[in-house]
A tleap script that builds the chain and sets N, CA, C and O, in Angstrom:
source leaprc.protein.ff14SB
mol = sequence {
  NMET ALA ALA GLU LEU THR GLU ARG ASP ALA
  LEU LYS ALA HIE ALA GLU ALA GLU LEU GLY
  ILE ASP SER GLY GLN GLN VAL SER PRO GLY
  GLN ALA ALA ILE SER SER PHE ILE SER PHE
  ALA LEU GLY SER LEU LEU PRO LEU VAL ALA
  ILE THR GLY PRO TRP ILE ASP PHE ARG ILE
  GLN ALA THR ILE PHE ALA VAL VAL LEU SER
  LEU ALA ILE THR GLY PHE VAL GLY ALA LYS
  ILE GLY GLY ALA LYS SER ALA LYS ALA VAL
  LEU ARG ASN VAL VAL VAL SER ALA LEU THR
  MET GLY VAL THR TYR ALA ILE GLY SER LEU
  VAL GLY SER VAL HIE CPHE
}
set mol.1.N position { 222.290 25.433 90.078 }
set mol.1.CA position { 220.910 24.891 90.002 }
set mol.1.C position { 220.452 24.447 88.697 }
set mol.1.O position { 219.735 23.459 88.537 }
set mol.2.N position { 220.953 25.325 87.610 }
set mol.2.CA position { 220.564 25.050 86.173 }
set mol.2.C position { 221.183 23.619 85.791 }
set mol.2.O position { 220.717 22.811 84.989 }
set mol.3.N position { 222.271 23.512 86.512 }
set mol.3.CA position { 223.120 22.240 85.928 }
set mol.3.C position { 222.541 20.914 86.780 }
set mol.3.O position { 222.666 19.740 86.432 }
set mol.4.N position { 221.990 21.325 87.779 }
set mol.4.CA position { 221.104 20.113 88.691 }
set mol.4.C position { 220.096 19.801 87.813 }
set mol.4.O position { 219.965 18.634 87.445 }
set mol.5.N position { 219.254 20.797 87.364 }
set mol.5.CA position { 218.046 20.492 86.906 }
set mol.5.C position { 218.164 19.815 85.393 }
set mol.5.O position { 217.283 19.057 84.988 }
set mol.6.N position { 219.231 20.123 84.658 }
set mol.6.CA position { 219.375 19.578 83.382 }
set mol.6.C position { 220.225 18.317 83.589 }
set mol.6.O position { 220.484 17.714 82.548 }
set mol.7.N position { 220.697 17.815 84.697 }
set mol.7.CA position { 221.568 16.516 84.812 }
set mol.7.C position { 220.650 15.620 84.166 }
set mol.7.O position { 221.006 15.191 83.068 }
set mol.8.N position { 219.431 15.214 84.667 }
set mol.8.CA position { 218.625 14.090 84.328 }
set mol.8.C position { 217.966 14.142 83.093 }
set mol.8.O position { 218.231 13.307 82.228 }
set mol.9.N position { 216.957 15.221 82.867 }
set mol.9.CA position { 216.351 15.262 81.583 }
set mol.9.C position { 216.132 16.874 81.298 }
set mol.9.O position { 215.342 17.616 81.881 }
set mol.10.N position { 217.004 17.189 80.294 }
set mol.10.CA position { 217.096 18.835 80.079 }
set mol.10.C position { 215.541 19.439 79.459 }
set mol.10.O position { 215.002 20.510 79.738 }
set mol.11.N position { 215.084 18.417 78.589 }
set mol.11.CA position { 213.781 18.868 78.084 }
set mol.11.C position { 212.524 18.938 78.991 }
set mol.11.O position { 211.635 19.766 78.790 }
set mol.12.N position { 212.492 18.004 80.029 }
set mol.12.CA position { 211.582 18.085 81.153 }
set mol.12.C position { 211.770 19.177 81.820 }
set mol.12.O position { 210.857 19.992 81.957 }
set mol.13.N position { 213.095 19.372 82.382 }
set mol.13.CA position { 213.340 20.518 83.156 }
set mol.13.C position { 212.857 21.717 82.538 }
set mol.13.O position { 212.125 22.479 83.168 }
set mol.14.N position { 213.264 21.987 81.158 }
set mol.14.CA position { 213.058 23.256 80.445 }
set mol.14.C position { 211.411 23.332 80.509 }
set mol.14.O position { 210.924 24.423 80.805 }
set mol.15.N position { 210.641 22.354 80.278 }
set mol.15.CA position { 209.245 22.542 80.143 }
set mol.15.C position { 208.652 22.711 81.216 }
set mol.15.O position { 207.616 23.374 81.153 }
set mol.16.N position { 209.074 22.194 82.528 }
set mol.16.CA position { 208.586 22.728 83.570 }
set mol.16.C position { 208.912 24.052 84.136 }
set mol.16.O position { 208.080 24.779 84.679 }
set mol.17.N position { 210.226 24.345 83.977 }
set mol.17.CA position { 210.713 25.537 84.603 }
set mol.17.C position { 210.260 26.849 83.688 }
set mol.17.O position { 209.812 27.843 84.259 }
set mol.18.N position { 210.383 26.811 82.367 }
set mol.18.CA position { 210.165 27.951 81.309 }
set mol.18.C position { 208.842 27.822 80.973 }
set mol.18.O position { 208.239 28.894 80.943 }
set mol.19.N position { 208.178 26.801 80.700 }
set mol.19.CA position { 206.857 26.891 80.179 }
set mol.19.C position { 205.607 26.335 81.076 }
set mol.19.O position { 204.456 26.367 80.641 }
set mol.20.N position { 205.868 25.932 82.091 }
set mol.20.CA position { 204.878 25.567 83.152 }
set mol.20.C position { 204.194 24.310 82.699 }
set mol.20.O position { 203.102 23.998 83.172 }
set mol.21.N position { 204.808 23.576 81.789 }
set mol.21.CA position { 204.231 22.164 81.317 }
set mol.21.C position { 204.563 21.054 82.414 }
set mol.21.O position { 205.728 20.769 82.691 }
set mol.22.N position { 203.550 20.495 82.971 }
set mol.22.CA position { 203.879 19.342 84.084 }
set mol.22.C position { 203.600 18.084 83.321 }
set mol.22.O position { 202.478 17.664 83.038 }
set mol.23.N position { 204.799 17.506 83.005 }
set mol.23.CA position { 204.765 16.195 82.320 }
set mol.23.C position { 204.015 15.079 83.162 }
set mol.23.O position { 203.956 13.979 82.612 }
set mol.24.N position { 203.446 15.196 84.389 }
set mol.24.CA position { 202.963 14.202 85.183 }
set mol.24.C position { 201.486 14.482 84.665 }
set mol.24.O position { 200.743 13.524 84.875 }
set mol.25.N position { 200.945 15.455 84.104 }
set mol.25.CA position { 199.616 15.560 83.682 }
set mol.25.C position { 199.066 15.061 82.240 }
set mol.25.O position { 199.060 15.798 81.253 }
set mol.26.N position { 198.656 13.872 82.237 }
set mol.26.CA position { 198.461 13.333 80.986 }
set mol.26.C position { 196.893 13.182 80.422 }
set mol.26.O position { 195.984 12.783 81.150 }
set mol.27.N position { 196.736 13.502 79.234 }
set mol.27.CA position { 195.478 13.622 78.439 }
set mol.27.C position { 194.688 12.411 78.445 }
set mol.27.O position { 195.284 11.447 77.964 }
set mol.28.N position { 193.569 12.202 78.835 }
set mol.28.CA position { 192.908 10.804 78.595 }
set mol.28.C position { 192.265 10.808 77.149 }
set mol.28.O position { 191.459 11.654 76.762 }
set mol.29.N position { 192.771 9.660 76.352 }
set mol.29.CA position { 192.190 9.716 74.920 }
set mol.29.C position { 190.665 9.323 75.063 }
set mol.29.O position { 189.927 9.688 74.148 }
set mol.30.N position { 190.158 8.671 76.036 }
set mol.30.CA position { 188.840 8.414 76.073 }
set mol.30.C position { 188.039 9.683 76.410 }
set mol.30.O position { 186.914 9.865 75.945 }
set mol.31.N position { 188.624 10.519 77.196 }
set mol.31.CA position { 187.991 11.867 77.678 }
set mol.31.C position { 187.926 12.866 76.476 }
set mol.31.O position { 186.974 13.604 76.222 }
set mol.32.N position { 189.185 12.760 75.726 }
set mol.32.CA position { 189.221 13.560 74.619 }
set mol.32.C position { 188.178 13.075 73.539 }
set mol.32.O position { 187.496 13.875 72.899 }
set mol.33.N position { 188.107 11.821 73.394 }
set mol.33.CA position { 187.011 11.327 72.455 }
set mol.33.C position { 185.485 11.749 72.691 }
set mol.33.O position { 184.665 12.083 71.835 }
set mol.34.N position { 185.304 11.638 74.198 }
set mol.34.CA position { 183.914 12.038 74.535 }
set mol.34.C position { 183.651 13.642 74.078 }
set mol.34.O position { 182.670 14.101 73.493 }
set mol.35.N position { 184.791 14.293 74.518 }
set mol.35.CA position { 184.568 15.724 74.509 }
set mol.35.C position { 184.334 16.093 73.056 }
set mol.35.O position { 183.592 17.045 72.817 }
set mol.36.N position { 184.935 15.382 72.009 }
set mol.36.CA position { 184.894 15.669 70.692 }
set mol.36.C position { 183.677 15.268 70.214 }
set mol.36.O position { 183.104 15.970 69.381 }
set mol.37.N position { 183.193 14.249 70.610 }
set mol.37.CA position { 181.822 13.829 70.303 }
set mol.37.C position { 180.433 14.686 70.700 }
set mol.37.O position { 179.408 14.790 70.026 }
set mol.38.N position { 180.686 15.172 71.803 }
set mol.38.CA position { 179.765 16.233 72.445 }
set mol.38.C position { 179.723 17.420 71.694 }
set mol.38.O position { 178.689 17.904 71.234 }
set mol.39.N position { 181.097 17.985 71.548 }
set mol.39.CA position { 181.407 19.197 70.760 }
set mol.39.C position { 180.696 19.072 69.203 }
set mol.39.O position { 179.995 19.948 68.695 }
set mol.40.N position { 180.988 18.008 68.696 }
set mol.40.CA position { 180.402 17.891 67.225 }
set mol.40.C position { 178.946 17.844 67.128 }
set mol.40.O position { 178.312 18.426 66.247 }
set mol.41.N position { 178.379 17.060 68.157 }
set mol.41.CA position { 177.045 16.865 68.203 }
set mol.41.C position { 176.228 18.199 68.500 }
set mol.41.O position { 175.180 18.451 67.906 }
set mol.42.N position { 176.755 18.988 69.410 }
set mol.42.CA position { 176.190 20.216 69.764 }
set mol.42.C position { 176.437 21.345 68.609 }
set mol.42.O position { 175.587 22.192 68.336 }
set mol.43.N position { 177.591 21.260 68.025 }
set mol.43.CA position { 178.020 22.289 67.192 }
set mol.43.C position { 177.306 22.010 65.776 }
set mol.43.O position { 177.303 22.912 64.939 }
set mol.44.N position { 176.682 20.730 65.492 }
set mol.44.CA position { 176.084 20.482 64.226 }
set mol.44.C position { 174.445 20.987 64.553 }
set mol.44.O position { 173.702 21.131 63.582 }
set mol.45.N position { 174.098 21.158 65.464 }
set mol.45.CA position { 172.546 21.216 65.720 }
set mol.45.C position { 172.190 22.314 64.899 }
set mol.45.O position { 171.423 22.095 63.961 }
set mol.46.N position { 172.655 23.556 65.110 }
set mol.46.CA position { 172.007 24.802 64.454 }
set mol.46.C position { 172.116 24.728 62.632 }
set mol.46.O position { 171.249 25.184 61.887 }
set mol.47.N position { 173.337 24.074 62.197 }
set mol.47.CA position { 173.170 23.934 60.748 }
set mol.47.C position { 172.391 22.834 60.418 }
set mol.47.O position { 171.959 22.860 59.266 }
set mol.48.N position { 172.057 21.788 61.158 }
set mol.48.CA position { 171.101 20.715 60.822 }
set mol.48.C position { 169.931 21.240 60.816 }
set mol.48.O position { 169.249 21.098 59.801 }
set mol.49.N position { 169.458 21.906 61.838 }
set mol.49.CA position { 168.036 22.614 61.774 }
set mol.49.C position { 167.990 23.612 60.696 }
set mol.49.O position { 166.904 23.793 60.146 }
set mol.50.N position { 169.038 24.298 60.309 }
set mol.50.CA position { 168.792 25.332 59.063 }
set mol.50.C position { 168.618 24.347 57.861 }
set mol.50.O position { 167.632 24.571 57.159 }
set mol.51.N position { 169.348 23.379 57.536 }
set mol.51.CA position { 169.259 22.867 56.507 }
set mol.51.C position { 168.086 22.003 56.073 }
set mol.51.O position { 167.816 21.677 54.917 }
set mol.52.N position { 167.405 21.670 57.233 }
set mol.52.CA position { 166.304 20.408 57.272 }
set mol.52.C position { 165.076 21.341 57.414 }
set mol.52.O position { 164.001 20.741 57.396 }
set mol.53.N position { 165.019 22.589 57.541 }
set mol.53.CA position { 163.954 23.475 57.969 }
set mol.53.C position { 162.983 23.563 56.737 }
set mol.53.O position { 163.347 23.303 55.590 }
set mol.54.N position { 161.753 23.942 57.070 }
set mol.54.CA position { 160.772 24.120 55.987 }
set mol.54.C position { 161.008 25.315 55.103 }
set mol.54.O position { 160.244 25.467 54.149 }
set mol.55.N position { 161.987 26.190 55.313 }
set mol.55.CA position { 162.218 27.561 54.565 }
set mol.55.C position { 162.896 27.303 53.268 }
set mol.55.O position { 164.058 27.691 53.153 }
set mol.56.N position { 162.312 26.692 52.272 }
set mol.56.CA position { 163.220 26.327 51.037 }
set mol.56.C position { 163.624 27.413 50.299 }
set mol.56.O position { 164.546 27.215 49.508 }
set mol.57.N position { 163.103 28.626 50.380 }
set mol.57.CA position { 163.307 29.785 49.669 }
set mol.57.C position { 164.869 30.372 50.101 }
set mol.57.O position { 165.575 31.032 49.339 }
set mol.58.N position { 165.153 30.069 51.169 }
set mol.58.CA position { 166.254 30.898 51.831 }
set mol.58.C position { 167.121 29.728 52.564 }
set mol.58.O position { 167.912 30.142 53.411 }
set mol.59.N position { 167.085 28.657 52.399 }
set mol.59.CA position { 167.675 27.400 53.027 }
set mol.59.C position { 169.295 27.640 52.860 }
set mol.59.O position { 170.001 27.542 53.864 }
set mol.60.N position { 169.766 27.894 51.826 }
set mol.60.CA position { 171.324 28.021 51.792 }
set mol.60.C position { 171.809 29.086 52.567 }
set mol.60.O position { 172.857 28.934 53.194 }
set mol.61.N position { 171.114 30.266 52.612 }
set mol.61.CA position { 171.390 31.582 53.346 }
set mol.61.C position { 171.335 31.277 54.850 }
set mol.61.O position { 172.192 31.639 55.657 }
set mol.62.N position { 170.176 30.537 55.148 }
set mol.62.CA position { 169.886 30.255 56.602 }
set mol.62.C position { 171.200 29.172 57.101 }
set mol.62.O position { 171.814 29.342 58.154 }
set mol.63.N position { 171.422 28.294 56.343 }
set mol.63.CA position { 172.492 27.273 56.606 }
set mol.63.C position { 173.795 28.091 56.775 }
set mol.63.O position { 174.386 27.878 57.833 }
set mol.64.N position { 174.345 28.973 55.939 }
set mol.64.CA position { 175.432 29.700 56.160 }
set mol.64.C position { 175.599 30.459 57.383 }
set mol.64.O position { 176.631 30.533 58.051 }
set mol.65.N position { 174.323 31.097 57.644 }
set mol.65.CA position { 174.131 31.840 58.689 }
set mol.65.C position { 174.432 30.985 60.015 }
set mol.65.O position { 175.245 31.365 60.857 }
set mol.66.N position { 173.682 29.764 60.121 }
set mol.66.CA position { 173.991 28.968 61.178 }
set mol.66.C position { 175.162 28.370 61.423 }
set mol.66.O position { 175.537 28.131 62.571 }
set mol.67.N position { 175.827 28.083 60.395 }
set mol.67.CA position { 177.235 27.485 60.293 }
set mol.67.C position { 178.267 28.533 61.023 }
set mol.67.O position { 179.069 28.270 61.920 }
set mol.68.N position { 178.017 29.811 60.380 }
set mol.68.CA position { 178.987 30.804 60.957 }
set mol.68.C position { 178.506 30.975 62.338 }
set mol.68.O position { 179.444 30.934 63.134 }
set mol.69.N position { 177.422 31.144 62.855 }
set mol.69.CA position { 177.050 31.258 64.312 }
set mol.69.C position { 177.434 30.089 65.278 }
set mol.69.O position { 177.726 30.267 66.461 }
set mol.70.N position { 177.403 28.872 64.651 }
set mol.70.CA position { 178.089 27.739 65.317 }
set mol.70.C position { 179.576 27.922 65.495 }
set mol.70.O position { 180.177 27.650 66.535 }
set mol.71.N position { 180.090 28.378 64.457 }
set mol.71.CA position { 181.536 28.538 64.434 }
set mol.71.C position { 181.986 29.590 65.755 }
set mol.71.O position { 182.841 29.327 66.601 }
set mol.72.N position { 181.249 30.707 65.680 }
set mol.72.CA position { 181.547 31.615 66.648 }
set mol.72.C position { 181.293 31.158 68.014 }
set mol.72.O position { 182.103 31.423 68.903 }
set mol.73.N position { 180.072 30.395 68.279 }
set mol.73.CA position { 179.942 29.950 69.574 }
set mol.73.C position { 180.974 28.992 69.936 }
set mol.73.O position { 181.416 28.970 71.085 }
set mol.74.N position { 181.440 28.099 68.919 }
set mol.74.CA position { 182.413 27.128 69.161 }
set mol.74.C position { 183.583 27.743 69.592 }
set mol.74.O position { 184.091 27.302 70.623 }
set mol.75.N position { 184.148 28.728 68.982 }
set mol.75.CA position { 185.262 29.457 69.379 }
set mol.75.C position { 185.158 30.031 70.684 }
set mol.75.O position { 185.979 29.922 71.595 }
set mol.76.N position { 184.087 30.644 70.691 }
set mol.76.CA position { 183.833 31.406 72.152 }
set mol.76.C position { 184.066 30.426 73.179 }
set mol.76.O position { 184.969 30.598 73.998 }
set mol.77.N position { 183.200 29.242 73.204 }
set mol.77.CA position { 183.250 28.439 74.353 }
set mol.77.C position { 184.765 27.670 74.366 }
set mol.77.O position { 185.308 27.367 75.428 }
set mol.78.N position { 185.269 27.441 73.265 }
set mol.78.CA position { 186.837 26.798 73.507 }
set mol.78.C position { 187.847 27.874 74.307 }
set mol.78.O position { 188.718 27.616 75.138 }
set mol.79.N position { 187.489 28.975 73.848 }
set mol.79.CA position { 188.497 29.987 74.298 }
set mol.79.C position { 188.420 30.286 75.879 }
set mol.79.O position { 189.361 30.499 76.644 }
set mol.80.N position { 186.944 30.241 76.176 }
set mol.80.CA position { 186.705 30.195 77.916 }
set mol.80.C position { 187.130 29.048 78.276 }
set mol.80.O position { 187.798 29.155 79.305 }
set mol.81.N position { 187.040 27.841 77.849 }
set mol.81.CA position { 187.512 26.607 78.451 }
set mol.81.C position { 189.157 26.704 78.561 }
set mol.81.O position { 189.777 26.355 79.566 }
set mol.82.N position { 189.632 27.122 77.622 }
set mol.82.CA position { 191.001 27.026 77.702 }
set mol.82.C position { 191.746 28.394 78.019 }
set mol.82.O position { 192.957 28.460 77.812 }
set mol.83.N position { 191.114 29.385 78.470 }
set mol.83.CA position { 191.578 30.527 79.096 }
set mol.83.C position { 192.353 31.357 78.106 }
set mol.83.O position { 193.442 31.841 78.414 }
set mol.84.N position { 191.776 31.534 76.863 }
set mol.84.CA position { 192.298 32.378 75.829 }
set mol.84.C position { 191.369 33.512 75.682 }
set mol.84.O position { 190.324 33.693 76.308 }
set mol.85.N position { 191.963 34.343 74.652 }
set mol.85.CA position { 190.941 35.602 74.492 }
set mol.85.C position { 189.929 35.202 73.515 }
set mol.85.O position { 190.196 34.915 72.348 }
set mol.86.N position { 188.661 35.190 74.072 }
set mol.86.CA position { 187.510 34.851 73.090 }
set mol.86.C position { 187.420 35.547 71.951 }
set mol.86.O position { 187.102 34.876 70.969 }
set mol.87.N position { 187.633 36.876 71.758 }
set mol.87.CA position { 187.452 37.708 70.609 }
set mol.87.C position { 188.290 37.193 69.375 }
set mol.87.O position { 187.850 37.115 68.228 }
set mol.88.N position { 189.614 36.839 69.800 }
set mol.88.CA position { 190.453 36.203 69.011 }
set mol.88.C position { 190.265 34.969 68.547 }
set mol.88.O position { 190.480 34.728 67.359 }
set mol.89.N position { 189.798 33.925 69.488 }
set mol.89.CA position { 189.524 32.693 69.069 }
set mol.89.C position { 188.402 32.708 68.092 }
set mol.89.O position { 188.500 32.069 67.045 }
set mol.90.N position { 187.176 33.510 68.422 }
set mol.90.CA position { 186.093 33.484 67.489 }
set mol.90.C position { 186.287 33.949 66.038 }
set mol.90.O position { 185.783 33.451 65.032 }
set mol.91.N position { 187.165 35.065 66.133 }
set mol.91.CA position { 187.546 35.618 64.739 }
set mol.91.C position { 188.303 34.489 63.911 }
set mol.91.O position { 187.887 34.197 62.790 }
set mol.92.N position { 189.332 33.901 64.418 }
set mol.92.CA position { 190.260 32.940 63.964 }
set mol.92.C position { 189.338 31.798 63.402 }
set mol.92.O position { 189.438 31.432 62.231 }
set mol.93.N position { 188.461 31.262 64.259 }
set mol.93.CA position { 187.649 30.059 63.843 }
set mol.93.C position { 186.824 30.618 62.892 }
set mol.93.O position { 187.013 30.060 61.811 }
set mol.94.N position { 185.977 31.497 62.836 }
set mol.94.CA position { 185.170 31.939 61.601 }
set mol.94.C position { 185.786 32.324 60.526 }
set mol.94.O position { 185.234 32.033 59.465 }
set mol.95.N position { 186.928 32.986 60.479 }
set mol.95.CA position { 187.686 33.309 59.357 }
set mol.95.C position { 188.358 32.083 58.559 }
set mol.95.O position { 188.272 31.849 57.353 }
set mol.96.N position { 188.979 31.434 59.449 }
set mol.96.CA position { 189.645 30.063 58.758 }
set mol.96.C position { 188.653 29.174 58.218 }
set mol.96.O position { 188.821 28.624 57.130 }
set mol.97.N position { 187.556 28.995 58.973 }
set mol.97.CA position { 186.485 27.985 58.406 }
set mol.97.C position { 185.669 28.459 57.255 }
set mol.97.O position { 185.226 27.740 56.359 }
set mol.98.N position { 185.486 30.004 57.398 }
set mol.98.CA position { 184.880 30.462 56.159 }
set mol.98.C position { 185.635 30.325 54.881 }
set mol.98.O position { 185.027 29.977 53.869 }
set mol.99.N position { 186.954 30.579 54.849 }
set mol.99.CA position { 187.962 30.347 53.885 }
set mol.99.C position { 187.987 28.897 53.321 }
set mol.99.O position { 188.068 28.594 52.130 }
set mol.100.N position { 187.912 28.151 54.265 }
set mol.100.CA position { 188.173 26.730 53.996 }
set mol.100.C position { 186.611 26.332 53.318 }
set mol.100.O position { 186.589 25.522 52.391 }
set mol.101.N position { 185.661 26.778 53.689 }
set mol.101.CA position { 184.339 26.490 53.052 }
set mol.101.C position { 184.390 27.177 51.621 }
set mol.101.O position { 183.999 26.585 50.614 }
set mol.102.N position { 184.826 28.283 51.606 }
set mol.102.CA position { 184.830 28.922 50.244 }
set mol.102.C position { 185.857 28.297 49.366 }
set mol.102.O position { 185.529 28.299 48.179 }
set mol.103.N position { 186.980 27.778 49.626 }
set mol.103.CA position { 187.726 26.948 48.772 }
set mol.103.C position { 187.112 25.714 48.481 }
set mol.103.O position { 187.103 25.327 47.313 }
set mol.104.N position { 186.568 25.002 49.423 }
set mol.104.CA position { 185.814 23.962 48.971 }
set mol.104.C position { 184.552 23.870 48.074 }
set mol.104.O position { 184.239 22.918 47.359 }
set mol.105.N position { 183.819 25.158 48.265 }
set mol.105.CA position { 182.759 25.438 47.312 }
set mol.105.C position { 183.420 25.744 45.976 }
set mol.105.O position { 182.886 25.290 44.964 }
set mol.106.N position { 184.608 26.518 45.867 }
set mol.106.CA position { 185.170 26.808 44.637 }
set mol.106.C position { 185.422 25.520 43.856 }
set mol.106.O position { 185.080 25.306 42.693 }
set mol.107.N position { 185.982 24.815 44.563 }
set mol.107.CA position { 186.606 23.390 43.867 }
set mol.107.C position { 185.439 22.462 43.341 }
set mol.107.O position { 185.508 21.781 42.318 }
set mol.108.N position { 184.242 22.548 44.286 }
set mol.108.CA position { 183.066 21.724 43.846 }
set mol.108.C position { 182.465 22.594 42.562 }
set mol.108.O position { 181.925 21.985 41.639 }
set mol.109.N position { 182.557 23.760 42.545 }
set mol.109.CA position { 181.914 24.552 41.402 }
set mol.109.C position { 182.735 24.119 40.008 }
set mol.109.O position { 182.255 23.797 38.921 }
set mol.110.N position { 184.158 24.223 40.420 }
set mol.110.CA position { 185.066 23.621 39.067 }
set mol.110.C position { 184.868 22.261 38.602 }
set mol.110.O position { 185.200 22.012 37.443 }
set mol.111.N position { 184.321 21.237 39.411 }
set mol.111.CA position { 184.255 19.912 39.033 }
set mol.111.C position { 182.688 19.788 38.794 }
set mol.111.O position { 182.186 18.685 38.575 }
set mol.112.N position { 181.990 20.862 38.840 }
set mol.112.CA position { 180.469 20.685 38.461 }
set mol.112.C position { 179.686 19.998 39.461 }
set mol.112.O position { 178.623 19.538 39.045 }
set mol.113.N position { 179.992 19.795 40.833 }
set mol.113.CA position { 179.075 19.112 41.670 }
set mol.113.C position { 178.379 20.046 42.534 }
set mol.113.O position { 177.688 19.582 43.440 }
set mol.114.N position { 178.472 21.346 42.370 }
set mol.114.CA position { 177.844 22.325 43.305 }
set mol.114.C position { 176.812 23.270 42.272 }
set mol.114.O position { 177.258 23.975 41.366 }
set mol.115.N position { 175.615 23.157 42.543 }
set mol.115.CA position { 174.660 24.033 41.799 }
set mol.115.C position { 173.903 24.954 42.761 }
set mol.115.O position { 172.955 24.520 43.416 }
set mol.116.N position { 174.308 26.197 42.848 }
set mol.116.CA position { 173.422 27.004 43.845 }
set mol.116.C position { 172.207 27.397 43.075 }
set mol.116.O position { 171.318 28.053 43.618 }
savepdb mol mol.pdb
quit
């Protein structure tokens, strides 16, 4: 049986048998673009409201909180849609993004373009 499966396309046979990947299922680039557009628009709403709000005294703190909350929501929704564990996805999304923002802030501080 294994010889029959691998006679034509060994990679395709392995992907289907071992990994459950069906090469007949194609992802639509248009659908991916629309999904990305909607995700970006919805994910940016909370930070946008926080940064443009009337609370000047704590605008930066409100924006940081809104960004972290948006990242947590994005990780949770993505995990639910993808069938993954939501706690792990939320933690990964928030931690990696927070580290990325921290590095970006540090570089901005070094070159003198960030003033807190």
